[in-house]
DRENPA-3360 file (N, C-alpha, C; in nm, 2 decimals, always signed):
BEGIN
1 = XXXXXXXX = +0.08/-0.11/+0.01/+0.01/-0.01/+0.00/+0.10/+0.13/+0.00 ~ +0.19/+0.12/+0.08/+0.28/+0.24/+0.09/+0.35/+0.26/-0.04 ~ +0.40/+0.15/-0.11/+0.47/+0.18/-0.23/+0.38/+0.22/-0.34 ~ +0.26/+0.18/-0.35/+0.16/+0.23/-0.45/+0.12/+0.38/-0.43 ~ +0.11/+0.41/-0.31/+0.09/+0.56/-0.28/+0.20/+0.65/-0.32 ~ +0.32/+0.59/-0.29/+0.44/+0.66/-0.34/+0.45/+0.68/-0.48 ~ +0.42/+0.57/-0.57/+0.43/+0.58/-0.71/+0.34/+0.68/-0.76 ~ +0.18/+0.67/-0.69/+0.09/+0.78/-0.73/+0.13/+0.91/-0.72;
9 = XXXXXXXX = +0.20/+0.94/-0.60/+0.24/+1.08/-0.59/+0.35/+1.11/-0.68 ~ +0.42/+1.04/-0.70/+0.53/+1.06/-0.81/+0.48/+1.09/-0.96 ~ +0.36/+1.02/-0.96/+0.30/+1.03/-1.11/+0.24/+1.17/-1.10 ~ +0.17/+1.22/-1.00/+0.12/+1.36/-0.99/+0.23/+1.47/-1.00 ~ +0.35/+1.43/-0.93/+0.45/+1.55/-0.94/+0.49/+1.54/-1.10 ~ +0.50/+1.43/-1.14/+0.56/+1.43/-1.29/+0.47/+1.52/-1.38 ~ +0.35/+1.52/-1.37/+0.26/+1.61/-1.43/+0.28/+1.74/-1.41 ~ +0.28/+1.79/-1.28/+0.30/+1.92/-1.25/+0.43/+1.98/-1.30;
17 = XXXXXXXX = +0.53/+1.90/-1.32/+0.67/+1.96/-1.35/+0.69/+1.95/-1.52 ~ +0.59/+1.85/-1.59/+0.63/+1.83/-1.73/+0.49/+1.88/-1.81 ~ +0.52/+1.96/-1.90/+0.40/+2.00/-1.99/+0.34/+1.90/-2.07 ~ +0.40/+1.79/-2.10/+0.36/+1.69/-2.19/+0.31/+1.56/-2.12 ~ +0.29/+1.57/-1.98/+0.25/+1.46/-1.89/+0.11/+1.50/-1.83 ~ +0.01/+1.40/-1.83/-0.11/+1.42/-1.76/-0.13/+1.29/-1.68 ~ -0.17/+1.32/-1.55/-0.19/+1.21/-1.46/-0.33/+1.21/-1.41 ~ -0.42/+1.10/-1.44/-0.57/+1.10/-1.41/-0.57/+0.99/-1.31;
25 = XXXXXXXX = -0.65/+1.04/-1.21/-0.70/+0.95/-1.10/-0.85/+0.93/-1.12 ~ -0.90/+0.79/-1.15/-1.04/+0.78/-1.17/-1.09/+0.69/-1.08 ~ -1.24/+0.67/-1.08/-1.30/+0.58/-0.99/-1.45/+0.58/-1.04 ~ -1.52/+0.47/-1.02/-1.69/+0.47/-1.04/-1.73/+0.51/-0.92 ~ -1.83/+0.59/-0.92/-1.92/+0.60/-0.81/-2.03/+0.50/-0.81 ~ -2.10/+0.50/-0.70/-2.22/+0.42/-0.69/-2.32/+0.47/-0.81 ~ -2.40/+0.41/-0.87/-2.52/+0.46/-0.95/-2.60/+0.55/-0.90 ~ -2.62/+0.67/-0.96/-2.72/+0.78/-0.91/-2.86/+0.71/-0.95;
33 = XXXXXXXX = -2.94/+0.72/-0.84/-3.09/+0.69/-0.87/-3.17/+0.81/-0.88 ~ -3.21/+0.82/-1.01/-3.28/+0.95/-1.05/-3.42/+0.94/-1.01 ~ -3.46/+1.02/-0.92/-3.61/+1.03/-0.88/-3.66/+1.17/-0.90 ~ -3.77/+1.18/-0.95/-3.85/+1.31/-0.97/-3.90/+1.37/-0.84 ~ -3.90/+1.49/-0.83/-3.93/+1.56/-0.70/-4.10/+1.53/-0.68 ~ -4.17/+1.52/-0.77/-4.30/+1.50/-0.76/-4.35/+1.37/-0.84 ~ -4.31/+1.24/-0.78/-4.34/+1.12/-0.86/-4.47/+1.07/-0.81 ~ -4.54/+1.00/-0.92/-4.65/+0.92/-0.88/-4.61/+0.80/-0.82;
41 = XXXXXXXX = -4.71/+0.75/-0.73/-4.69/+0.62/-0.67/-4.64/+0.50/-0.76 ~ -4.67/+0.50/-0.89/-4.63/+0.40/-0.98/-4.48/+0.42/-1.01 ~ -4.42/+0.52/-0.98/-4.30/+0.54/-1.02/-4.20/+0.45/-0.91 ~ -4.27/+0.41/-0.82/-4.19/+0.33/-0.72/-4.13/+0.21/-0.79 ~ -4.20/+0.17/-0.89/-4.15/+0.02/-0.96/-4.06/+0.06/-1.05 ~ -4.02/+0.16/-1.09/-3.93/+0.20/-1.20/-3.83/+0.31/-1.15 ~ -3.69/+0.26/-1.16/-3.60/+0.35/-1.13/-3.50/+0.35/-1.24 ~ -3.46/+0.49/-1.27/-3.37/+0.54/-1.37/-3.22/+0.54/-1.28;
49 = XXXXXXXX = -3.13/+0.46/-1.33/-2.99/+0.47/-1.27/-2.92/+0.53/-1.37 ~ -2.83/+0.61/-1.32/-2.71/+0.68/-1.40/-2.56/+0.65/-1.36 ~ -2.48/+0.62/-1.44/-2.35/+0.58/-1.41/-2.27/+0.70/-1.41 ~ -2.17/+0.71/-1.32/-2.08/+0.82/-1.29/-1.94/+0.77/-1.27 ~ -1.87/+0.81/-1.38/-1.70/+0.77/-1.36/-1.65/+0.92/-1.33 ~ -1.58/+0.94/-1.23/-1.53/+1.07/-1.19/-1.39/+1.05/-1.17 ~ -1.33/+1.19/-1.15/-1.19/+1.18/-1.12/-1.12/+1.33/-1.13 ~ -0.99/+1.32/-1.13/-0.92/+1.45/-1.12/-0.80/+1.43/-1.23;
57 = XXXXXXXX = -0.77/+1.55/-1.30/-0.65/+1.55/-1.39/-0.55/+1.63/-1.34 ~ -0.43/+1.61/-1.32/-0.30/+1.67/-1.28/-0.23/+1.72/-1.41 ~ -0.22/+1.84/-1.44/-0.15/+1.90/-1.54/-0.05/+1.99/-1.50 ~ +0.04/+2.03/-1.59/+0.15/+2.14/-1.55/+0.07/+2.26/-1.52 ~ -0.04/+2.29/-1.59/-0.12/+2.39/-1.57/-0.25/+2.35/-1.59 ~ -0.35/+2.42/-1.52/-0.50/+2.40/-1.54/-0.54/+2.27/-1.49 ~ -0.51/+2.23/-1.39/-0.57/+2.10/-1.33/-0.71/+2.10/-1.32 ~ -0.78/+2.00/-1.33/-0.92/+2.00/-1.33/-0.99/+1.87/-1.28;
65 = XXXXXXXX = -1.11/+1.88/-1.24/-1.19/+1.76/-1.20/-1.29/+1.73/-1.33 ~ -1.33/+1.61/-1.33/-1.41/+1.57/-1.43/-1.52/+1.47/-1.39 ~ -1.63/+1.45/-1.47/-1.71/+1.32/-1.44/-1.78/+1.29/-1.59 ~ -1.77/+1.13/-1.61/-1.82/+1.10/-1.73/-1.96/+1.04/-1.71 ~ -2.07/+1.07/-1.75/-2.20/+1.03/-1.71/-2.27/+0.97/-1.82 ~ -2.35/+0.87/-1.78/-2.43/+0.79/-1.88/-2.54/+0.72/-1.82 ~ -2.64/+0.70/-1.91/-2.77/+0.62/-1.88/-2.73/+0.47/-1.88 ~ -2.62/+0.43/-1.95/-2.59/+0.29/-1.94/-2.49/+0.27/-1.81;
73 = XXXXXXXX = -2.55/+0.16/-1.74/-2.49/+0.12/-1.61/-2.37/+0.03/-1.62 ~ -2.33/-0.02/-1.73/-2.23/-0.11/-1.73/-2.08/-0.04/-1.68 ~ -2.02/-0.12/-1.59/-1.90/-0.07/-1.53/-1.77/-0.15/-1.58 ~ -1.80/-0.23/-1.68/-1.68/-0.33/-1.73/-1.57/-0.24/-1.80 ~ -1.46/-0.30/-1.83/-1.35/-0.24/-1.87/-1.38/-0.15/-2.01 ~ -1.47/-0.21/-2.10/-1.50/-0.13/-2.23/-1.58/-0.01/-2.20 ~ -1.68/-0.02/-2.08/-1.75/+0.10/-2.05/-1.66/+0.21/-1.99 ~ -1.58/+0.16/-1.90/-1.47/+0.26/-1.83/-1.38/+0.33/-1.94;
81 = XXXXXXXX = -1.35/+0.26/-2.04/-1.28/+0.32/-2.14/-1.36/+0.42/-2.23 ~ -1.47/+0.37/-2.27/-1.57/+0.46/-2.35/-1.59/+0.57/-2.26 ~ -1.60/+0.58/-2.14/-1.65/+0.70/-2.06/-1.54/+0.80/-2.07 ~ -1.41/+0.77/-2.10/-1.30/+0.87/-2.09/-1.24/+0.90/-2.22 ~ -1.31/+0.86/-2.34/-1.27/+0.87/-2.47/-1.26/+1.02/-2.51 ~ -1.36/+1.11/-2.46/-1.36/+1.25/-2.51/-1.25/+1.34/-2.42 ~ -1.23/+1.28/-2.29/-1.13/+1.34/-2.21/-0.99/+1.32/-2.26 ~ -0.95/+1.19/-2.31/-0.83/+1.14/-2.37/-0.79/+1.23/-2.49;
89 = XXXXXXXX = -0.90/+1.24/-2.57/-0.88/+1.30/-2.71/-0.85/+1.46/-2.68 ~ -0.92/+1.53/-2.58/-0.89/+1.66/-2.55/-0.73/+1.68/-2.49 ~ -0.71/+1.58/-2.41/-0.57/+1.58/-2.34/-0.46/+1.58/-2.45 ~ -0.47/+1.49/-2.55/-0.37/+1.45/-2.65/-0.37/+1.56/-2.76 ~ -0.49/+1.61/-2.80/-0.50/+1.69/-2.90/-0.48/+1.84/-2.87 ~ -0.54/+1.87/-2.76/-0.53/+2.02/-2.73/-0.43/+2.06/-2.62 ~ -0.38/+1.97/-2.55/-0.26/+1.98/-2.46/-0.14/+1.94/-2.50 ~ -0.13/+1.87/-2.61/-0.01/+1.80/-2.66/+0.06/+1.71/-2.57;
97 = XXXXXXXX = -0.04/+1.63/-2.51/+0.02/+1.54/-2.40/+0.07/+1.40/-2.48 ~ +0.18/+1.35/-2.43/+0.25/+1.24/-2.48/+0.26/+1.13/-2.38 ~ +0.25/+1.15/-2.26/+0.26/+1.05/-2.16/+0.14/+1.07/-2.05 ~ +0.06/+0.96/-2.05/-0.06/+0.95/-1.96/-0.04/+0.86/-1.85 ~ -0.05/+0.91/-1.72/-0.05/+0.82/-1.61/-0.19/+0.81/-1.56 ~ -0.24/+0.68/-1.52/-0.37/+0.66/-1.46/-0.35/+0.60/-1.32 ~ -0.43/+0.65/-1.23/-0.43/+0.60/-1.08/-0.58/+0.56/-1.05 ~ -0.58/+0.44/-1.01/-0.72/+0.39/-0.97/-0.73/+0.29/-0.87;
105 = XXXXXXXX = -0.83/+0.24/-0.81/-0.84/+0.14/-0.72/-0.83/+0.01/-0.83 ~ -0.83/-0.10/-0.76/-0.79/-0.24/-0.84/-0.89/-0.34/-0.86 ~ -1.02/-0.30/-0.89/-1.10/-0.41/-0.92/-1.07/-0.48/-1.05 ~ -1.08/-0.60/-1.05/-1.04/-0.69/-1.18/-1.15/-0.67/-1.29 ~ -1.27/-0.64/-1.26/-1.37/-0.64/-1.35/-1.36/-0.52/-1.42 ~ -1.31/-0.41/-1.36/-1.32/-0.28/-1.43/-1.19/-0.23/-1.51 ~ -1.09/-0.23/-1.42/-0.96/-0.17/-1.46/-0.86/-0.28/-1.49 ~ -0.84/-0.37/-1.41/-0.71/-0.46/-1.41/-0.75/-0.58/-1.47;
113 = XXXXXXXX = -0.75/-0.58/-1.61/-0.80/-0.70/-1.67/-0.73/-0.70/-1.83 ~ -0.75/-0.81/-1.91/-0.70/-0.83/-2.02/-0.75/-0.71/-2.12 ~ -0.87/-0.69/-2.12/-0.95/-0.60/-2.20/-0.88/-0.47/-2.19 ~ -0.85/-0.42/-2.06/-0.80/-0.29/-2.05/-0.65/-0.28/-2.10 ~ -0.58/-0.40/-2.08/-0.44/-0.40/-2.13/-0.45/-0.39/-2.29 ~ -0.54/-0.46/-2.36/-0.55/-0.44/-2.52/-0.60/-0.29/-2.54 ~ -0.69/-0.22/-2.47/-0.72/-0.10/-2.50/-0.61/+0.00/-2.48 ~ -0.54/-0.01/-2.36/-0.42/+0.07/-2.33/-0.32/+0.05/-2.44;
121 = XXXXXXXX = -0.28/-0.07/-2.49/-0.18/-0.10/-2.61/-0.24/-0.04/-2.74 ~ -0.37/-0.04/-2.76/-0.42/+0.02/-2.88/-0.40/+0.17/-2.89 ~ -0.42/+0.23/-2.77/-0.43/+0.38/-2.77/-0.28/+0.42/-2.79 ~ -0.20/+0.35/-2.71/-0.05/+0.39/-2.71/+0.01/+0.39/-2.84 ~ -0.01/+0.29/-2.93/+0.03/+0.26/-3.04/-0.02/+0.36/-3.15 ~ -0.18/+0.37/-3.15/-0.25/+0.45/-3.23/-0.21/+0.60/-3.23 ~ -0.19/+0.65/-3.10/-0.16/+0.80/-3.09/-0.03/+0.81/-3.04 ~ +0.06/+0.72/-3.05/+0.21/+0.74/-3.03/+0.24/+0.81/-2.90;
129 = XXXXXXXX = +0.17/+0.74/-2.79/+0.21/+0.80/-2.65/+0.26/+0.68/-2.56 ~ +0.29/+0.71/-2.45/+0.32/+0.61/-2.33/+0.21/+0.63/-2.24 ~ +0.17/+0.50/-2.19/+0.06/+0.51/-2.08/+0.09/+0.42/-1.96 ~ +0.08/+0.47/-1.84/+0.10/+0.40/-1.74/-0.02/+0.39/-1.65 ~ -0.05/+0.27/-1.57/-0.16/+0.25/-1.50/-0.12/+0.21/-1.37 ~ -0.14/+0.29/-1.26/-0.11/+0.26/-1.12/-0.22/+0.21/-1.04 ~ -0.22/+0.10/-0.98/-0.34/+0.04/-0.91/-0.29/+0.05/-0.76 ~ -0.37/+0.13/-0.69/-0.37/+0.15/-0.54/-0.42/+0.02/-0.48;
137 = XXXXXXXX = -0.39/-0.01/-0.36/-0.42/-0.14/-0.30/-0.58/-0.14/-0.27 ~ -0.64/-0.25/-0.29/-0.78/-0.25/-0.28/-0.83/-0.19/-0.16 ~ -0.93/-0.11/-0.17/-1.00/-0.04/-0.06/-0.92/+0.09/-0.03 ~ -0.82/+0.13/-0.10/-0.74/+0.24/-0.06/-0.73/+0.34/-0.19 ~ -0.81/+0.34/-0.29/-0.82/+0.40/-0.40/-0.91/+0.51/-0.43 ~ -0.98/+0.54/-0.33/-1.09/+0.65/-0.36/-1.05/+0.78/-0.37 ~ -1.02/+0.85/-0.25/-0.96/+0.98/-0.25/-1.04/+1.09/-0.32 ~ -0.96/+1.17/-0.41/-1.03/+1.29/-0.48/-1.13/+1.24/-0.58;
145 = XXXXXXXX = -1.13/+1.13/-0.65/-1.21/+1.07/-0.75/-1.35/+1.05/-0.67 ~ -1.35/+0.99/-0.56/-1.47/+0.97/-0.49/-1.54/+1.10/-0.45 ~ -1.46/+1.21/-0.41/-1.52/+1.33/-0.38/-1.58/+1.40/-0.48 ~ -1.53/+1.39/-0.61/-1.59/+1.45/-0.72/-1.73/+1.38/-0.76 ~ -1.71/+1.25/-0.75/-1.84/+1.18/-0.77/-1.96/+1.22/-0.67 ~ -1.92/+1.24/-0.56/-2.00/+1.27/-0.45/-2.07/+1.42/-0.49 ~ -1.97/+1.52/-0.53/-2.02/+1.64/-0.56/-2.12/+1.64/-0.68 ~ -2.10/+1.56/-0.77/-2.19/+1.55/-0.91/-2.33/+1.50/-0.84;
153 = XXXXXXXX = -2.32/+1.40/-0.77/-2.45/+1.35/-0.71/-2.53/+1.46/-0.64 ~ -2.47/+1.54/-0.56/-2.52/+1.65/-0.49/-2.58/+1.74/-0.57 ~ -2.51/+1.79/-0.67/-2.56/+1.86/-0.79/-2.68/+1.82/-0.85 ~ -2.68/+1.68/-0.88/-2.81/+1.62/-0.93/-2.93/+1.64/-0.83 ~ -2.89/+1.61/-0.69/-3.01/+1.61/-0.60/-3.06/+1.76/-0.59 ~ -2.98/+1.85/-0.58/-3.02/+1.99/-0.60/-3.11/+2.02/-0.72 ~ -3.06/+1.98/-0.82/-3.13/+2.00/-0.94/-3.27/+1.96/-0.95 ~ -3.29/+1.82/-0.90/-3.42/+1.77/-0.90/-3.51/+1.85/-0.80;
161 = XXXXXXXX = -3.46/+1.86/-0.67/-3.54/+1.93/-0.57/-3.57/+2.07/-0.60 ~ -3.48/+2.15/-0.67/-3.51/+2.30/-0.67/-3.59/+2.32/-0.81 ~ -3.62/+2.21/-0.89/-3.70/+2.23/-1.01/-3.81/+2.10/-1.00 ~ -3.89/+2.12/-0.91/-4.00/+2.02/-0.88/-4.10/+2.00/-1.01 ~ -4.11/+2.10/-1.07/-4.20/+2.09/-1.20/-4.15/+2.05/-1.31 ~ -4.01/+2.02/-1.33/-3.94/+1.98/-1.44/-3.94/+1.83/-1.43 ~ -3.93/+1.75/-1.54/-3.91/+1.61/-1.55/-3.77/+1.59/-1.61 ~ -3.69/+1.51/-1.53/-3.55/+1.48/-1.58/-3.54/+1.33/-1.60;
169 = XXXXXXXX = -3.54/+1.29/-1.73/-3.57/+1.17/-1.77/-3.42/+1.09/-1.79 ~ -3.32/+1.15/-1.81/-3.19/+1.08/-1.82/-3.08/+1.16/-1.80 ~ -2.95/+1.13/-1.82/-2.84/+1.18/-1.78/-2.80/+1.32/-1.85 ~ -2.85/+1.32/-1.98/-2.84/+1.45/-2.05/-2.93/+1.57/-2.00 ~ -3.04/+1.54/-1.96/-3.12/+1.63/-1.90/-3.06/+1.70/-1.78 ~ -3.01/+1.61/-1.70/-2.93/+1.66/-1.58/-2.81/+1.75/-1.60 ~ -2.72/+1.68/-1.69/-2.60/+1.76/-1.75/-2.64/+1.90/-1.78 ~ -2.75/+1.91/-1.86/-2.77/+2.05/-1.93/-2.81/+2.15/-1.83;
177 = XXXXXXXX = -2.86/+2.11/-1.71/-2.88/+2.21/-1.59/-2.75/+2.24/-1.52 ~ -2.69/+2.12/-1.47/-2.56/+2.15/-1.37/-2.45/+2.20/-1.44 ~ -2.42/+2.19/-1.57/-2.31/+2.23/-1.65/-2.27/+2.39/-1.63 ~ -2.38/+2.47/-1.60/-2.37/+2.62/-1.60/-2.33/+2.65/-1.46 ~ -2.33/+2.57/-1.35/-2.31/+2.61/-1.22/-2.19/+2.53/-1.16 ~ -2.10/+2.47/-1.23/-2.01/+2.39/-1.18/-1.88/+2.39/-1.26 ~ -1.75/+2.38/-1.21/-1.62/+2.39/-1.26/-1.58/+2.25/-1.31 ~ -1.66/+2.15/-1.27/-1.63/+2.02/-1.30/-1.65/+1.98/-1.46;
185 = XXXXXXXX = -1.55/+1.94/-1.54/-1.60/+1.91/-1.68/-1.67/+1.79/-1.69 ~ -1.78/+1.79/-1.75/-1.88/+1.69/-1.78/-1.87/+1.63/-1.91 ~ -1.86/+1.48/-1.92/-1.86/+1.43/-2.05/-1.99/+1.33/-2.05 ~ -2.05/+1.31/-2.17/-2.18/+1.24/-2.18/-2.12/+1.11/-2.28 ~ -2.15/+0.99/-2.24/-2.12/+0.87/-2.32/-2.25/+0.78/-2.31 ~ -2.27/+0.69/-2.42/-2.40/+0.61/-2.41/-2.37/+0.47/-2.47 ~ -2.46/+0.38/-2.49/-2.44/+0.26/-2.50/-2.38/+0.22/-2.64 ~ -2.40/+0.33/-2.74/-2.34/+0.31/-2.87/-2.19/+0.33/-2.86;
193 = XXXXXXXX = -2.13/+0.40/-2.78/-2.01/+0.42/-2.75/-1.92/+0.30/-2.72 ~ -2.00/+0.23/-2.61/-1.94/+0.11/-2.56/-1.95/+0.00/-2.65 ~ -2.06/-0.01/-2.74/-2.07/-0.11/-2.82/-1.96/-0.10/-2.93 ~ -1.93/+0.02/-2.97/-1.83/+0.04/-3.08/-1.69/+0.00/-3.02 ~ -1.67/+0.01/-2.91/-1.53/-0.04/-2.85/-1.54/-0.19/-2.84 ~ -1.65/-0.26/-2.80/-1.67/-0.39/-2.79/-1.64/-0.45/-2.92 ~ -1.67/-0.40/-3.03/-1.66/-0.45/-3.18/-1.51/-0.46/-3.21 ~ -1.42/-0.38/-3.16/-1.27/-0.39/-3.19/-1.20/-0.47/-3.11;
201 = XXXXXXXX = -1.26/-0.53/-3.00/-1.19/-0.61/-2.90/-1.19/-0.76/-2.93 ~ -1.07/-0.83/-2.97/-1.07/-0.96/-3.01/-1.10/-1.05/-2.92 ~ -1.11/-1.18/-2.93/-1.12/-1.27/-2.84/-0.98/-1.29/-2.78 ~ -0.95/-1.24/-2.63/-0.84/-1.24/-2.58/-0.84/-1.34/-2.50 ~ -0.69/-1.40/-2.50/-0.66/-1.51/-2.39/-0.63/-1.45/-2.24 ~ -0.66/-1.51/-2.16/-0.61/-1.48/-2.03/-0.47/-1.44/-2.01 ~ -0.43/-1.32/-1.95/-0.30/-1.30/-1.92/-0.27/-1.33/-1.77 ~ -0.17/-1.42/-1.76/-0.15/-1.49/-1.64/-0.09/-1.39/-1.54;
209 = XXXXXXXX = -0.14/-1.38/-1.41/-0.09/-1.30/-1.31/-0.15/-1.16/-1.32 ~ -0.24/-1.13/-1.40/-0.31/-1.00/-1.41/-0.37/-0.95/-1.27 ~ -0.43/-1.03/-1.20/-0.49/-1.00/-1.07/-0.39/-0.96/-0.97 ~ -0.25/-0.98/-0.98/-0.15/-0.94/-0.91/-0.08/-0.81/-0.95 ~ -0.11/-0.76/-1.08/-0.03/-0.65/-1.12/-0.09/-0.52/-1.05 ~ +0.03/-0.44/-1.00/+0.00/-0.32/-0.94/+0.04/-0.20/-1.03 ~ +0.11/-0.22/-1.15/+0.14/-0.11/-1.24/+0.15/-0.18/-1.37 ~ +0.10/-0.11/-1.48/+0.09/-0.17/-1.61/+0.15/-0.06/-1.70;
217 = XXXXXXXX = +0.22/-0.09/-1.79/+0.29/+0.03/-1.88/+0.28/-0.02/-2.02 ~ +0.21/+0.07/-2.11/+0.19/+0.04/-2.24/+0.29/+0.17/-2.33 ~ +0.38/+0.09/-2.42/+0.47/+0.21/-2.48/+0.41/+0.23/-2.62 ~ +0.46/+0.34/-2.68/+0.43/+0.38/-2.81/+0.46/+0.28/-2.92 ~ +0.58/+0.19/-2.89/+0.62/+0.10/-2.99/+0.53/-0.03/-2.98 ~ +0.45/-0.05/-2.89/+0.35/-0.17/-2.88/+0.39/-0.26/-2.77 ~ +0.48/-0.24/-2.69/+0.52/-0.33/-2.59/+0.45/-0.30/-2.46 ~ +0.43/-0.41/-2.37/+0.37/-0.39/-2.26/+0.44/-0.45/-2.15;
225 = XXXXXXXX = +0.45/-0.38/-2.03/+0.51/-0.43/-1.92/+0.42/-0.42/-1.78 ~ +0.44/-0.49/-1.69/+0.38/-0.49/-1.57/+0.46/-0.52/-1.45 ~ +0.41/-0.48/-1.32/+0.48/-0.50/-1.20/+0.38/-0.54/-1.12 ~ +0.44/-0.64/-1.01/+0.35/-0.68/-0.90/+0.34/-0.54/-0.79 ~ +0.45/-0.49/-0.78/+0.45/-0.37/-0.70/+0.55/-0.27/-0.78 ~ +0.51/-0.13/-0.75/+0.55/-0.02/-0.83/+0.72/-0.02/-0.83 ~ +0.77/-0.07/-0.70/+0.92/-0.05/-0.70/+0.99/-0.17/-0.74 ~ +0.93/-0.27/-0.80/+1.00/-0.38/-0.85/+1.05/-0.36/-1.00;
233 = XXXXXXXX = +1.12/-0.45/-1.05/+1.15/-0.46/-1.19/+1.04/-0.50/-1.26 ~ +1.02/-0.42/-1.38/+0.90/-0.46/-1.46/+0.93/-0.59/-1.54 ~ +0.83/-0.65/-1.58/+0.83/-0.76/-1.68/+0.76/-0.75/-1.80 ~ +0.80/-0.80/-1.92/+0.72/-0.78/-2.04/+0.62/-0.89/-2.04 ~ +0.49/-0.83/-2.09/+0.39/-0.91/-2.09/+0.33/-0.93/-2.23 ~ +0.29/-1.06/-2.27/+0.25/-1.08/-2.42/+0.10/-1.10/-2.41 ~ +0.03/-1.03/-2.50/-0.11/-1.03/-2.48/-0.15/-1.12/-2.62 ~ -0.23/-1.22/-2.59/-0.25/-1.32/-2.71/-0.40/-1.33/-2.74;
241 = X = -0.43/-1.34/-2.88/-0.56/-1.37/-2.91/-0.57/-1.43/-3.04;
% end
C-alpha cells in the first residue's frame, strides 16, 4: 500500500513538472438513482440509474476535475474506457500530451484485466504515446475521485429538488442544468460508444498474473510491461488472441 501511494504521488508530481504529462485518477461512483421531485406512486416500481465515472486530472497548468456520465450502467473495462474517450482526445489533441498516467483502485472487472491491457496498447500505438496505470491497494483508491463523484450527485439532487415541476428523464437532462454552475468538466457517453469499443476487442486469452499487477505500462512501440509492486523490476507481458 505504501509503495503504491508513493508511485501515485510521483506520477502527480511528474504531471505538475512536465507540460507533456497528464496524470488522471479515476473511480466509479455508485450509480445515481434518479427520482423526480413529484413522483406518482407508480414510479416506485421504476428506477432510472445513472453511471458516474469521476476523477481528477493533474497537469502542468490548469488541473481540473471531471465526470463521465451515462444512462448505461455497465462498469466493465470497455465502459470505463468509453467513458473517458472525449477526455483523452482533449488531453492529447489540445494539450499536446504524450505521457498519460492513470491512478485507480484495483477491481479486476473494471480496470485490471486483459481487456484494459488491449485498450491501453491500442491507444498507445495509435496515438504514439506512453501510458502507465498505477493500481492502489484494494480499498485505498478512492480519494479525490470519490469526492468529485459525490459532488456531482449532490448537484443532481439539488437540480431535482429545486425544479419540482421539471421532468428529468436521463443523464443528458441533468447535465444540461448543472453544467452552468460547476467547474467540473462533464462528459456524456452512451451504449453505442461502449458497443463500438466492444467490436474492436478480439477474443483475448487470459493474461497470467493480471490480478496481481499493481502497475501496467504500454509503450508507443507496442510493448507492454507490468509490475506486481511499483518499486519492483517490470516484466514484459504478451497479450495473445
